[in-house]
N, C-alpha and C positions, 0 to 999 in steps of 0.2 A: 466374294461372290457379288455380281452386279444385282441391282434392284430388279431387273427383268427376270433374271434366273431365280432370285429369291421369291418373286411373286409366282412364277411358274411352278416352283417347288411347293409353295403353299397351296396352290390350286390342286396339284396332284395329291398332296397329303389329305386335304379336305375331301377331295373326290373319293379317295380310297376309304376314308372313314365313313363317308355317306353310304357308299355301296356296302361296306361291311355291316353298318348298323341296320340298313334295310334288309339285307339277307338274314341277319340275326333275328329280326322281328318276324319275318315271314317263315323262317324255318324252326324257330324255337318252340318248345313245349308251352302252350298257352294256358296250361292249368293254373288258375290263380292260387291254388292251395299248395303248390309245390314247395314253397318255403314257409308255409303258415304254421304258427304255433298258437293254439288256443282251443276253446271249447267247440265241439262238433255240434251237429244239428239234431241230436237224438239223445233221449234219456228215458229212464223208467224208475218208478218208485217201488220199494218193497211193500209187502202187505201191511206192515205196521207203520209205514210212512217214515221210518227212521233212517232208511238207507236209500241213496240215489246211485244208480249205475248210469254212466254217461260215456260218450266217446270224446276223445281229446286228441288234437293234432300236435305233433312235434316235428318241425321242419318238413311238413308235408306228409308225414306218416301218421296213421290214425290207429289208436288202440282203445281198449275199454278199461275204465277205472270205476271204482266204487268210493263212496264217501258218506259220512254222516250228512244229514240234510242241512246242517249249518255250515258245511264246507270243510269240516275237520276230518282227520283220520282218513286221508286219501290213500287208496291202495290200487296198484296196477294189477289188472286181471288178465290182460292179454298183452303180447309183446308188439313192439313196433317192428315191422318187417316189410316184405314184398306185398303182403295183403293188408288193405286198410279195413279195420274192423269197426263196425258202426251198428246203429239200431239195436242196442242191447235191450233185453227184457228178462226179468226174473220170473220164475214160476211162482205161483201163489204160495206154495209150501216152502219157498226159499231154498230149494235144493239144487235147482238147475238155472243155468243162464243160456239164453240163445242170443245169437247175433249174426249179422251178415258180414261176409268178408269179400271185399272188392279186389279183383286182381288188376294187373297193369292194363288189361284191355277194357276195364270198366265193368266186367261181369261179376255179379253177386252170387255167392253160394251161401247156404245156410249151415251154421255150426251150432252144436250144442256142447256145453261144458258143465262141470260142477259150478256152483255159485261163486267159488273162489277163482274160477278160470282154469282149473286143472282138468286134465283128461278131455281136452277139446276134441271134437270129432265132426268132420264134415259129413252131412247126412243127405245132401241133395246132389243130383247129377249135374255135371258141367254142361249138359245140354239145355239146362234151364237157367234163366236169369231171374233172380228173386227180387221183389220190390218191397214187400212188407211181410211180417210174420208175427204170429200170436200163439201163446200157449193155450191149450184147451182148459176148461174148468177142472178137468181131472189131472192135468199136467203130464199126461202120457202121450199126447198127440199135439202136433204143431200144424196150424193152418197158415197158409201163405199164398200170396199172389205172385204169379210168375208168367213168363212168356218164353218161347224158344230163344236160346242165346244167339243162335245164328240170325234171328230176325230183329234182335234188340237194337243193333246199330244201323239197321236199314231205315231210310227215310219213310215218312208216312206216304203211302201210295205204292211203295215198292213191295209191300207185304200185306197180306190179309190177316196175319197173326197179331193178336193183342194180348192183354192180360186176362188170365183166368185164375180161379181159386183151386188150390190143391191142399192135400193134407198128407202128413207122414208121421210115423211114430218117432219118439225121441231116439230110438235105436236105429233109425234110418230104414225101416221096413214099412211095408204096406202103404206105399205111395198111392194116392187116389186123386183123380181130377174130378172136381165137383161141378164146374161150369165149362161151357164151350161156346161162349158168346163173343170172345175176343174184344174186351173193353179197351178203349184207347188208354184210359188211365183210371185205376181204382184208387180214388182218394180216400173215401170212407171205408174203413175195414175194422170192425169191432164186434165184440160178442154181446148178445142179449144178457141181461142180469143173471138169468138162470144158466147161461152157457149152452143153451140148446139150439141157438140160431146165430147166424152171422148177419150183421147189417153191413151192406156194402153198396158202393155207388161211386159215380164220378162227381166232379165238383159242382155240378149244375143244380144241386139241391135234392135230386131224386135219390132215395135210399131204398134198396131192395132188401128182402129178407130171404136168407138161405136156411132152410130147416135142416138141422143136423140129426135130429131124431124125431120121433112121433110126438114128443111133448112140446115141440117148438110152436110158438104162436106166430101166425101170419100177420105181422104188424107192418104197417107202412108209416114211417116217420116223415115222409116227404111233406105231407100236409102240415104236420106238427111244426116243421121247420119253416113253413111259409114258402117253400120252394126257392129260397134265396141261394145265390151262388156263394158257397161257403167251403171252408177248408179245415183240415185238421180236426175233424169232429171227434168228440169224446163224450161218452155216456157215463153218468154218475153210477156208483155201485148199486144203488137201489133202483136205477132206471127211471128216476123221476125228472132228471134234468139233462139237457144237452148243452155242451159247450162247443163253440166253433170260432174260427177266425173268419173275418170278412172285411171287405173294403169299407172304410168309414164313409159316411154320407158326404162329409165336407171335402173329401179327396176324390170323389167320383168324377168331378169335372176338371180336376187338376192334372197336370202332366205326370205327376208321380202318385200312384195309389199308395195309401197307407192302410195296413191291416191291423185291426184291433180285435180284442177278445170279447165275445158275446156269450150270454147265458140265457137259455130258454127253458122255462118251466113247462114241462109237457102236460101238466094237469090244468093249469090256468091259461096256458098259451102266451104268457107274458114273457117278453124278451128284454133283458137288461144288458146294457153295454158296461163292461167291467173296466176297460182301460181307455186311456187317452194319451198314449205314448207317442203318437205321430211317427211311428216307425213301422216295423213289421213284427207281429207276434205269431208264434207258431208252437206246435206240439203241446197243447194244453192237456193236463192230466189231473183228474180228481184225486184228492186224498181219500182214503177209505175210512178213516176214523175221525177226521176233523172236517169242518166246513171250510176247506181251503182247496186251492188248486196250485199247481206249479206249471210254468210255461217258460219258453225261451223268447227273449226279446233281442232282435237284431239291432244293435245300437248304431251300426253304420249303414243301415238300409239306404239304397239298394246296392251298395258296393260289394265286390268280391275281393278276397274271401270274406264271408259273412262272419262278423264278430258277435257272438251271442252272450247274453247275460242270463244266468239261471235265476228265475224270479218266482217267489211264492206270493199268492194273493189271498187275503181273507175275503170270502164271498159276501159277508154281511157288510163290512166296512169299506171294502175295496182297498184296504191298506196293502201296500206293496213292500216286500222284503227282498232285496237283491242280495244274492249269495255268491261269494267268491270262493271257489275251490282252492284250498291251499295245497298246491301241487308240490311233490317232493323236489328237493334241490337238484336231483339228477335229471329232472324234466325241465331243462332250461334251453331256451332258444339259442342256437348257434348262428354265426354270421359268416356265410361262405363266400368265396370269390364269385361263384355263380349268381348268388343273390345280389352282390355288388353290381355285377354287369347288368342284371335285370333292372335294378333301380336306376342305373345311369342311362341305359339304352331304351328309349321310348319314342313316342311320336313327336314329343316336343324336341328331343335331341335331333331327330331326323329333320324336323322343320328348320331348326337353327343351322344345321350343317348345309341344308339345301340353300338357304338364304345366303350363307357365307360363300358357298360354291358359285352360285350365279353372280353374286355381288363381286367376288374377286375376279371372275372372268370379265365382268363389265368394267372394273377398274383397270384391268390389263389392257383392254381395248382403248380406254380413254387415255391412259398414260403412255402406252408404248405403240399403239397403232393410230393414234391421233384421231380416233372416232368418238362419237358421243356415247357409245356403250349401251345403246338401247336394244341391240340385236339379241343378246342372251335372254333378257326378260321377255322380248317378243316371242322368241322360240318357246320359252316356258309358258307363255300365255296360250300359244297354239296347242301345246301339249294338254293344257287344262281344258281347252274347248273340245279337243278330240276326245278327252276323257269323259266329258259330259255327254257327248254324242254316243260313246261306247256304253255308258251307263244306261241310257234309254234303250238301246238295242238289247243289252243284257237283261234288263228288267222284264222284257217280253217273255223270256224263257225262265228266268230265275230272279224274282224280286229282290232277294237278299243280296245276290251278286251285283245287281244294279245299284242297290243302296251303297254297297261297299265301294264300288268304283266311283260312284257319285261323291261320296265323302272324301275319297282320296283326291279326286279332281278339285274339290272345294279347297282342300288343304294346299294343293299346288297353286291354285288361284290366289289364295291369301298370301302365300310366300312371294308370289310374283308381284303383287301390288306393293309389298314392302320394298322389293328390289327396285321397282319403278321409281318409288319415292326417293330411294337412296341415290339412284343414278341422276335423277333430276337435281337433287341437292349437290351432288358431286360436280355436275356440269355448271351449276350456278357458282360454286366456289372457284372452279377453274377460270370462269369468265372474269370474276373479280380479280383473280391473281394476274390475269393477262392485262 
């Protein structure tokens, strides 16, 4: 085979690989958790603080497990399957377990089972998408936040429906809607110490009180929290302290926010920062019988999939204890061909293939058509410029689409500059050879 034909064949092969890689990236499932194995983003503590129930991923499938609080004696409570089970919670009497099950369309339904995971039963309608759920103080009713499932996937502005508060018995009867205000996002959702009221609200610091019976107190904790923008609020069992996560002051002006754990004494109004992990802390929960809390630390913040560490903190000393759950040997990560392809095919791969493709065409022009080879990178430069113009036009209607096109154009421009340098050096070498 002549050098000309060999180079043409190389151009064709690289071109096919480039098109195939680009199509794979644009058409693939972009779920970052599809091959993930590790701790999920939710857990709950038993009333005696000795048992933890948590969600765990195995190759992208999520199930519920229990363990001793030191990470030993891990037991699987729900199976890995078509539904991803998460947000587990134990009833205060230890008899029942509730959790959310997410289907392939991303819709959550509410399930109730015995504490060992047996006799699981779906108790909510598929017409609702569930966000959060809590056992009542009497353990016979579950309160949850939800919105119509048909509106869940609609973009903001396409629907007027938002989240509201509902209740249902553990048998799946007597469903009741408590609010009709369609909140954009109910971040705060927890019971008063007596269990007679729900405290709920968005992440802007304002907390509402929903009275569940005549004994409920109309308390407003917004002023107590200082109206700070906070997340993952948790109330101590005696109602004297609030824990929450918020952006640390030192990261407020940085490009990456860091979320730390804070504790506010509701009687003195004093706020104490508990962590300095410089990552993201979430899901704090008070121990009921000890002056401790448990939370999840995302060690790879802000990457996806999120890799969490279950951590216990002593509130007096701020001493941290990081717990590793000793999963059964049967729960081991596999390595599939699909995962190999996902790890190989990425934007770096496409960039390299694009540079090779344009560079080889330029070489072919220089060696076999006796031209300087600048035409291919000039065409690539024109494509990048047209892309930037298109991004400006797209941004007028959809800012995110404009950003995406702009970033793609920037990538093409970067690759083009590399090819220009390559062609310049190639021409310089040819001149010296002549």
